[in-house]
C-alpha positions as CSV (number, residue, x, y, z in Angstrom):
1,X,168.7,-149.1,100.7
2,X,167.6,-145.7,102.2
3,X,169.8,-144.3,99.1
4,X,167.3,-146.4,96.8
5,X,164.3,-145.5,98.7
6,X,164.7,-142.1,98.6
7,X,165.9,-142.1,94.8
8,X,162.5,-144.1,94.2
9,X,160.6,-141.4,95.9
10,X,162.1,-138.5,94.0
11,X,161.2,-140.3,90.8
12,X,157.7,-140.7,92.0
13,X,157.5,-137.3,92.8
14,X,158.9,-136.3,89.4
15,X,156.5,-138.5,87.7
16,X,153.5,-137.2,89.6
17,X,154.7,-133.2,88.8
18,X,154.9,-134.4,85.1
19,X,151.5,-135.7,84.9
20,X,149.2,-132.6,83.7
21,X,145.4,-132.8,84.0
22,X,143.9,-131.7,80.9
23,X,140.3,-130.9,81.0
24,X,138.4,-130.4,77.8
25,X,134.5,-129.5,76.9
26,X,132.6,-132.3,75.9
27,X,131.9,-131.5,71.9
28,X,135.0,-129.0,71.3
29,X,138.5,-129.8,70.6
30,X,141.7,-130.3,72.6
31,X,145.2,-129.5,71.7
32,X,148.3,-131.2,73.7
33,X,151.6,-129.6,73.4
34,X,154.7,-131.9,74.3
35,X,157.1,-128.7,74.2
36,X,160.0,-131.2,72.4
37,X,163.4,-129.9,73.4
38,X,164.7,-130.8,70.0
39,X,163.8,-131.1,66.2
40,X,161.4,-134.1,65.9
41,X,162.3,-136.6,63.1
42,X,160.0,-139.3,65.1
43,X,157.1,-139.1,67.2
44,X,154.1,-141.5,68.7
45,X,151.4,-140.5,70.6
46,X,149.3,-143.0,72.6
47,X,146.4,-142.9,74.0
48,X,145.2,-145.1,77.0
49,X,148.7,-147.3,76.1
50,X,147.4,-147.7,72.4
51,X,149.4,-146.1,69.6
52,X,147.0,-143.4,68.1
53,X,149.8,-141.3,65.8
54,X,152.8,-142.6,64.2
55,X,155.4,-140.6,62.0
56,X,159.0,-141.2,61.6
57,X,160.9,-138.9,59.0
58,X,162.0,-140.7,55.2
59,X,160.5,-143.9,56.9
60,X,157.0,-144.0,58.2
61,X,154.2,-141.7,56.6
62,X,152.2,-140.1,59.0
63,X,149.5,-142.4,60.3
64,X,146.3,-142.1,62.5
65,X,145.4,-145.3,64.3
66,X,142.7,-146.5,66.8
67,X,139.7,-145.0,68.1
68,X,140.4,-141.5,67.5
69,X,141.4,-142.1,64.0
70,X,139.3,-139.5,61.9
71,X,139.2,-136.9,64.8
72,X,143.3,-136.6,65.1
73,X,145.6,-133.9,63.7
74,X,149.3,-133.4,64.1
75,X,152.0,-131.2,63.5
76,X,154.9,-133.1,62.9
77,X,157.0,-129.6,63.5
78,X,155.8,-128.4,67.0
79,X,154.3,-132.3,67.8
80,X,151.1,-130.5,68.8
81,X,148.4,-133.3,68.9
82,X,144.7,-131.9,68.3
83,X,141.8,-133.8,68.6
84,X,138.6,-132.7,67.4
85,X,135.2,-133.1,68.7
86,X,135.7,-135.1,72.0
87,X,133.8,-137.4,73.7
88,X,133.7,-138.4,77.2
89,X,135.0,-142.0,76.2
90,X,138.0,-140.1,75.2
91,X,138.9,-139.5,78.9
92,X,142.5,-141.4,79.8
93,X,146.1,-140.8,79.8
94,X,148.3,-139.4,76.4
95,X,152.0,-140.2,76.4
96,X,154.2,-139.1,73.9
97,X,157.9,-140.3,72.6
98,X,159.9,-137.9,70.6
99,X,162.9,-139.2,68.7
100,X,162.7,-142.7,70.0
101,X,162.6,-141.3,74.0
102,X,159.4,-141.0,76.1
103,X,158.6,-137.6,77.3
104,X,158.0,-137.3,81.0
105,X,154.8,-135.1,80.8
106,X,151.7,-137.1,80.5
107,X,148.4,-135.9,79.8
108,X,145.7,-137.0,81.7
109,X,142.4,-135.8,80.2
110,X,139.2,-135.4,81.5
111,X,135.6,-134.3,79.8
112,X,133.5,-132.1,81.2
113,X,130.6,-129.9,80.3
114,X,130.2,-126.2,80.8
115,X,128.2,-125.4,84.0
116,X,125.0,-124.4,84.1
117,X,123.0,-120.9,84.8
118,X,122.8,-121.0,88.5
119,X,119.7,-120.1,90.4
120,X,119.8,-118.9,93.9
121,X,117.1,-120.6,96.1
122,X,115.8,-119.6,99.7
123,X,116.6,-122.9,101.8
124,X,113.9,-122.1,104.6
125,X,110.6,-120.5,105.1
126,X,112.6,-117.8,107.6
127,X,113.9,-115.9,104.5
128,X,111.8,-112.6,105.5
129,X,112.4,-109.1,106.5
130,X,112.6,-109.6,110.5
131,X,114.6,-112.6,110.2
132,X,118.1,-112.7,111.8
133,X,119.7,-114.8,109.0
134,X,118.7,-116.4,106.0
135,X,120.5,-119.6,104.0
136,X,120.7,-119.6,100.3
137,X,122.0,-122.4,97.9
138,X,123.7,-121.4,94.3
139,X,121.9,-124.5,92.4
140,X,122.8,-125.7,89.0
141,X,122.6,-129.0,87.6
142,X,126.6,-129.9,87.5
143,X,126.5,-133.4,86.7
144,X,129.4,-133.8,84.6
145,X,131.1,-130.5,85.0
146,X,134.0,-131.7,86.6
147,X,135.5,-130.2,89.8
148,X,133.4,-126.5,90.1
149,X,133.8,-123.8,92.6
150,X,131.4,-121.1,93.9
151,X,131.6,-117.8,94.1
152,X,129.6,-115.2,96.1
153,X,128.9,-111.2,95.5
154,X,127.0,-109.1,98.2
155,X,125.7,-106.5,96.0
156,X,125.8,-106.0,92.2
157,X,129.3,-104.0,92.5
158,X,130.9,-105.5,95.2
159,X,133.9,-108.0,95.0
160,X,133.4,-112.1,94.2
161,X,134.2,-113.8,97.3
162,X,134.7,-117.8,96.8
163,X,132.8,-119.8,99.5
164,X,130.6,-123.3,99.4
165,X,127.9,-124.1,97.5
166,X,125.2,-122.4,100.6
167,X,125.8,-119.1,102.1
168,X,124.3,-118.0,105.4
169,X,123.2,-114.4,104.8
170,X,123.4,-112.8,108.8
171,X,121.4,-109.8,110.0
172,X,124.6,-107.7,109.9
173,X,124.8,-107.9,106.5
174,X,120.8,-107.0,105.6
175,X,121.3,-103.5,106.4
176,X,124.4,-103.2,104.1
177,X,123.4,-105.3,100.9
178,X,120.2,-105.1,98.9
179,X,120.7,-108.1,96.2
180,X,122.9,-111.0,96.3
181,X,124.6,-112.9,93.0
182,X,126.2,-116.6,92.9
183,X,128.7,-117.8,90.3
184,X,129.6,-121.6,89.3
185,X,133.0,-121.9,87.9
186,X,134.6,-125.1,86.5
187,X,138.1,-125.4,84.4
188,X,136.3,-124.6,81.6
189,X,133.6,-122.0,81.8
190,X,131.7,-119.9,84.3
191,X,127.9,-118.5,84.6
192,X,126.5,-116.3,87.1
193,X,122.9,-115.9,88.5
194,X,120.5,-113.3,87.9
195,X,120.7,-110.9,91.0
196,X,118.1,-112.2,93.8
197,X,116.7,-108.9,95.9
198,X,117.6,-109.4,99.8
199,X,114.6,-110.0,101.3
200,X,116.0,-108.8,104.6
201,X,117.0,-105.6,103.2
202,X,115.0,-103.0,105.6
203,X,112.2,-101.0,103.5
204,X,112.8,-97.7,102.0
205,X,116.6,-98.6,102.2
206,X,116.5,-98.8,98.3
207,X,114.5,-95.4,98.0
208,X,117.1,-93.8,100.4
209,X,120.1,-94.8,98.2
210,X,118.1,-93.7,95.2
211,X,117.9,-90.1,96.7
212,X,121.6,-90.1,98.1
213,X,122.6,-91.2,94.4
214,X,120.8,-88.3,92.8
215,X,122.0,-85.7,95.6
216,X,125.5,-86.9,95.0
217,X,125.3,-86.1,91.2
218,X,123.8,-82.7,92.2
219,X,126.5,-82.0,94.3
220,X,129.0,-83.2,92.0
221,X,127.3,-81.2,88.9
222,X,127.2,-77.9,91.6
223,X,131.1,-78.4,92.4
224,X,132.2,-78.7,88.6
225,X,130.0,-75.4,87.6
226,X,131.8,-73.7,90.6
227,X,135.5,-74.9,89.2
228,X,134.2,-73.6,86.0
229,X,133.0,-70.1,87.2
230,X,136.3,-69.5,89.4
231,X,138.5,-70.2,86.5
232,X,136.6,-67.9,84.2
233,X,136.7,-65.3,87.0
234,X,140.6,-65.6,88.0
235,X,141.4,-65.3,84.2
236,X,139.0,-62.4,83.4
237,X,141.7,-59.6,83.7
238,X,143.9,-61.8,81.0
239,X,141.1,-62.3,78.9
240,X,140.2,-58.4,79.0
241,X,143.6,-57.3,78.2
242,X,144.1,-59.7,75.3
243,X,140.6,-58.4,73.7
244,X,141.6,-54.7,74.5
245,X,145.2,-54.8,72.9
246,X,143.6,-56.4,69.9
247,X,140.9,-53.7,69.6
248,X,143.7,-51.1,69.7
249,X,145.7,-53.2,66.9
250,X,142.4,-52.9,64.5
């Protein structure tokens, strides 16, 4: 009994591992690749247990059936099935048989919409320059967008940090970050918000940053000029000797 139970658990684990969740964009196309290990002489695709495509070499011509008929295309060499103009009602499981054997892979397809462009929203009226903290929300209508993830960027050039939909902007960050950006991502798309000016950013820091930027660029130009002058000064004797030699030969 213990051996049978272990075998059953192993079989269930293998079946779960072989079932692939495949997200598709509503209105878009979907490709399902069974990756057969042998040349195809017969193939049958099923959707929700009903035959959608059937083909048997030299016996049954390629035939499309069911609700998906007219939107299906099968490559009988590779076994890849393409469904066009996908609809939310196309959700469900696709299975495939190749050469009269059911393949272990199963495609659980789920239709989702592209994510909306998010908007950063201040959640409370305390988000002013004297506040200790501020709660922000990365807001967007994610209905029918499937599983979504939220990312935050503190500063326009900082790294993306994955977090929750809400972000608590602390007093420690207010002196370091001038702008905040958020992003919503799902399995088929991602979109960023516009940058939100940090209301906790100390007044005048933006001006100071600009001044520092000008100063740093000026220093960089000065260093490059100094290097160029040094290079010509170090090579002046060589240049003079070459010119003198040319004059004497003339």
